[in-house]
C-alpha positions in Angstrom: -13.9 25.7 6.7 -14.0 25.2 3.0 -13.7 21.5 1.9 -10.1 20.1 1.9 -9.2 17.5 -0.6 -6.2 15.3 0.1 -4.4 12.6 -1.9 -4.0 9.2 -0.3 -1.3 7.2 -2.0 -0.9 3.4 -2.5 2.1 1.2 -2.1 3.8 -1.9 -3.5 5.8 -4.6 -1.7 9.3 -5.1 -3.0 9.7 -8.6 -1.6 7.3 -10.1 1.0 8.6 -12.9 3.2 6.2 -14.6 5.6 8.5 -15.7 8.4 6.2 -17.4 11.0 2.8 -17.4 12.8 2.2 -16.0 16.3 0.1 -17.5 19.0 -2.6 -14.8 18.4 -3.0 -15.9 14.8 -1.1 -13.1 13.2 1.7 -13.9 10.7 5.1 -12.3 11.0 6.8 -11.0 7.9 9.6 -9.0 6.3 9.0 -6.6 3.4 10.0 -3.4 1.7 7.2 -0.9 1.2 7.5 1.5 -1.8 5.0 4.3 -2.5 3.4 4.5 -6.0 1.6 7.4 -7.8 -1.8 5.8 -7.6 -4.1 7.4 -5.1 -7.6 7.9 -3.7 -8.8 11.5 -2.9 -10.6 12.2 0.4 -12.6 15.4 0.7 -13.1 16.7 4.3 -15.8 19.1 5.4 -16.9 20.3 8.8 -19.8 18.5 10.3 -21.5 17.8 13.7 -21.2 14.1 13.1 -18.8 11.6 11.5 -20.1 10.4 8.2 -18.8 9.6 4.7 -19.8 8.9 1.1 -17.9 6.9 -1.5 -17.7 7.0 -5.3 -17.7 3.2 -5.2 -21.1 2.1 -4.1 -19.9 -1.5 -3.3 -17.8 -0.3 -0.4 -19.2 0.1 3.1 -19.6 3.7 4.5 -20.3 2.6 8.1 -18.1 1.3 10.9 -16.8 -1.4 8.5 -14.9 1.3 6.6 -11.4 2.2 7.8 -12.0 5.9 7.3 -14.9 5.9 9.7 -13.1 3.8 12.1 -10.0 6.1 12.0 -12.1 9.2 12.6 -14.0 7.6 15.5 -10.7 6.3 17.0 -9.2 9.8 17.0 -12.4 11.3 18.3 -12.5 8.9 21.2 -8.8 9.3 21.9 -9.2 13.1 22.1 -12.4 13.0 24.0 -14.1 15.5 21.7 -17.5 15.6 20.0 -16.4 17.2 16.7 -17.4 15.5 13.5 -16.5 15.5 9.8 -18.0 14.6 6.5 -15.7 12.7 4.2 -16.1 12.1 0.5 -13.9 9.2 -0.7 -13.1 9.3 -4.4 -12.0 5.7 -4.7 -9.4 5.2 -7.4 -6.9 2.6 -5.9 -8.4 -0.9 -6.5 -9.3 -2.9 -3.5 -8.4 -6.5 -3.0 -5.3 -5.7 -4.9 -2.5 -5.7 -2.3 -1.9 -2.0 -2.7 -2.9 -0.9 0.8 -5.6 1.6 -0.4 -7.8 1.2 2.6 -4.8 1.5 5.0 -3.6 4.6 3.2 -7.1 6.2 3.5 -7.1 5.5 7.2 -3.7 7.0 7.7 -4.8 10.1 5.8 -7.9 10.5 8.0 -5.8 10.2 11.2 -3.2 12.7 10.0 -5.6 15.3 8.5 -8.1 15.2 11.4 -5.3 15.5 14.0 -4.6 18.9 12.4 -8.2 20.0 11.6 -9.5 19.1 15.0 -6.4 20.5 16.7 -5.9 17.3 18.6 -2.1 17.6 18.6 -1.7 13.9 19.3 2.0 12.8 19.5 3.6 10.6 16.9 3.6 7.7 19.3 -0.1 8.1 20.1 -0.9 8.3 16.4 1.2 5.2 15.8 -0.8 3.3 18.4 -4.1 4.3 16.8 -2.7 3.3 13.4 -1.6 -0.1 14.5 -5.1 -0.8 16.0 -6.6 0.0 12.6 -4.3 -2.3 10.5 -0.7 -3.4 10.2 0.0 -1.3 7.0 -1.5 1.9 8.4 1.6 3.1 10.3 3.7 3.0 7.1 1.3 5.4 5.3 1.1 7.6 8.4 4.8 8.0 9.0 7.0 7.4 6.0 7.3 9.1 2.6 9.6 6.7 0.6 11.0 3.2 1.0 10.7 1.4 4.3 11.7 -1.9 5.7 9.0 -3.6 7.8 9.0 -6.6 10.0 6.8 -8.1 12.8 3.2 -7.9 11.4 4.3 -5.0 9.2 4.1 -2.3 11.8 7.8 -2.4 13.0 9.2 0.1 10.5 12.6 1.4 9.4 12.5 4.5 7.2 15.2 3.8 4.6 15.4 7.5 3.5 15.6 6.8 -0.2 13.4 5.9 -3.2 13.2 3.5 -6.1 15.3 4.7 -9.1 13.0 3.0 -11.6 9.7 3.6 -13.5 7.1 1.4 -11.8 4.1 0.0 -13.8 1.4 -1.3 -11.4 -1.3 -3.4 -13.0 -4.7 -4.4 -11.5 -5.9 -7.5 -13.5 -9.5 -7.1 -12.3 -9.3 -9.9 -9.8 -10.1 -9.1 -6.1 -8.1 -11.3 -3.7 -9.0 -11.5 -0.1 -6.1 -11.1 2.3 -7.8 -13.8 4.5 -7.8 -16.2 1.5 -4.1 -15.4 0.8 -3.0 -16.2 4.3 -5.0 -19.4 4.4 -3.5 -20.7 1.1 0.1 -19.5 0.8 2.7 -22.2 0.7 4.7 -22.1 3.9 8.5 -21.9 3.9 9.1 -20.9 7.5 12.3 -23.0 7.9 14.3 -21.4 5.0 17.2 -19.0 5.5 16.0 -15.4 4.9 17.8 -13.0 2.6 18.7 -9.6 3.9 16.0 -7.4 2.3 17.3 -4.2 3.8 20.9 -4.7 2.5 19.6 -5.8 -0.8 17.3 -2.8 -1.4 20.2 -0.5 -0.4 22.5 -2.2 -2.9 19.8 -1.9 -5.6 18.8 1.7 -5.1 22.0 3.3 -3.8 24.7 1.3 -5.7 22.7 0.1 -8.8 23.3 -3.6 -8.2 20.5 -5.1 -10.2 21.8 -8.6 -9.5 20.1 -8.5 -6.1 16.6 -8.4 -7.7 15.8 -12.1 -7.4 16.1 -11.7 -3.7 12.7 -9.9 -3.6 10.4 -12.9 -3.6 6.7 -12.6 -2.6 5.6 -15.7 -0.6 1.9 -15.2 -1.7 2.8 -15.4 -5.4 2.9 -19.2 -6.0 -0.5 -19.8 -4.5 -2.1 -16.8 -6.1 -0.6 -17.6 -9.5 -1.9 -21.2 -9.2 -5.4 -20.0 -8.4 -5.5 -16.9 -10.6 -3.8 -17.5 -14.0 -4.7 -14.1 -15.3 -2.5 -12.6 -12.5 0.4 -14.8 -13.5 0.0 -13.7 -17.1 0.5 -10.0 -16.2 3.9 -10.8 -14.7 4.8 -12.7 -17.8 3.7 -9.8 -20.0 5.8 -7.3 -18.1 8.9 -9.5 -18.1 8.5 -10.2 -21.8 8.2 -6.4 -22.4 11.6 -5.8 -20.8 10.9 -5.3 -17.1 14.0 -5.7 -15.0 11.8 -7.3 -12.3 8.1 -8.1 -11.8 6.2 -9.4 -8.9 2.9 -9.7 -7.1 2.3 -6.8 -4.6 1.2 -7.8 -1.1 -1.4 -10.6 -1.3 -2.4 -9.5 -4.8 -3.9 -9.2 -7.2 -1.9 -6.2 -8.4 1.4 -6.9 -10.2 4.2 -4.4 -10.7 7.2 -4.2 -13.0 10.4 -2.1 -12.8 11.7 -0.4 -15.9 14.8 1.7 -16.5 13.4 3.7 -19.4 10.1 5.5 -19.7 9.6 4.5 -23.4 10.0 0.8 -22.4 7.4 1.3 -19.6 5.0 3.0 -22.0 5.4 0.2 -24.6 4.7 -2.4 -21.9 1.5 -0.7 -20.8 0.2 -1.0 -24.4 0.6 -4.8 -24.3 -1.8 -5.2 -21.4 -5.5 -5.8 -21.8 -7.4 -2.6 -22.1 -9.8 -3.6 -19.3 -7.0 -3.6 -16.8 -6.3 -0.5 -14.7 -2.7 0.6 -14.8 -0.6 3.2 -13.0 2.9 4.6 -13.9 5.1 5.9 -11.2 8.3 7.9 -12.1 11.7 7.2 -10.6 12.4 8.8 -7.2 8.7 9.0 -6.3 7.8 9.7 -2.6 4.6 10.6 -0.8 4.2 14.1 0.5 3.2 14.1 4.1 -0.2 14.9 2.7 -1.1 16.7 -0.5 -3.8 19.2 -0.5 -5.5 19.8 -3.8 -7.0 22.9 -5.2 
């Protein structure tokens, strides 16, 4: 088999409400996942063993990497001895709240299910994905916007996309998800807005007045600890963004723009050292995108 190169897209969270904490220590939440045009590339080649390399030498390439864990989980599920060599071209920042590692794991599950001819059912793949991480099922199963609850794995495919240009900015701060969950300011007793109805009103009916509903409960603590992240949001809003917010547990911040020229102008106001992505309106992930 010639090497197969596949794009692995990232996401933002349009609103993220932490709703409680379970007895097992996991927090429950509600959020809207939206895909963005920022991606890693994974190259798959036949091999007798499971192994990988990575363009970012600071990332592990052993069982601590979700790509390796995903491949081994599928191998064990199928009861086969086939291997694969994976080359991860890491472009999505990590510690950014963009789900890059989860997306990579989902891509490995999906591609190897085909290449190894495992033919696992969608429910079996979902179970493998949940065991790898709460965000992995989204990347495995849905192309556009999704409403998620529980620990993030209870998904509702909304069947539509964002009608805005999305600027996503990584302000060169890596924020640990563990730190974020230890330090966010709890508001479990508040009345929750209806994220699903609000995103439908925004995307299908153009009701921009619902945008303030999409709060991120990690944002206040992250902004207090990382002022450079707060400044990115201020820059985007000052540049004309309809809405700007932290994504996930950060440190990435995104802004929504109605016009491409406004988005392009906003990008020029950001520090040159920051990595930035621009996603067009109506963007959705292909099931997986093979590259020439």
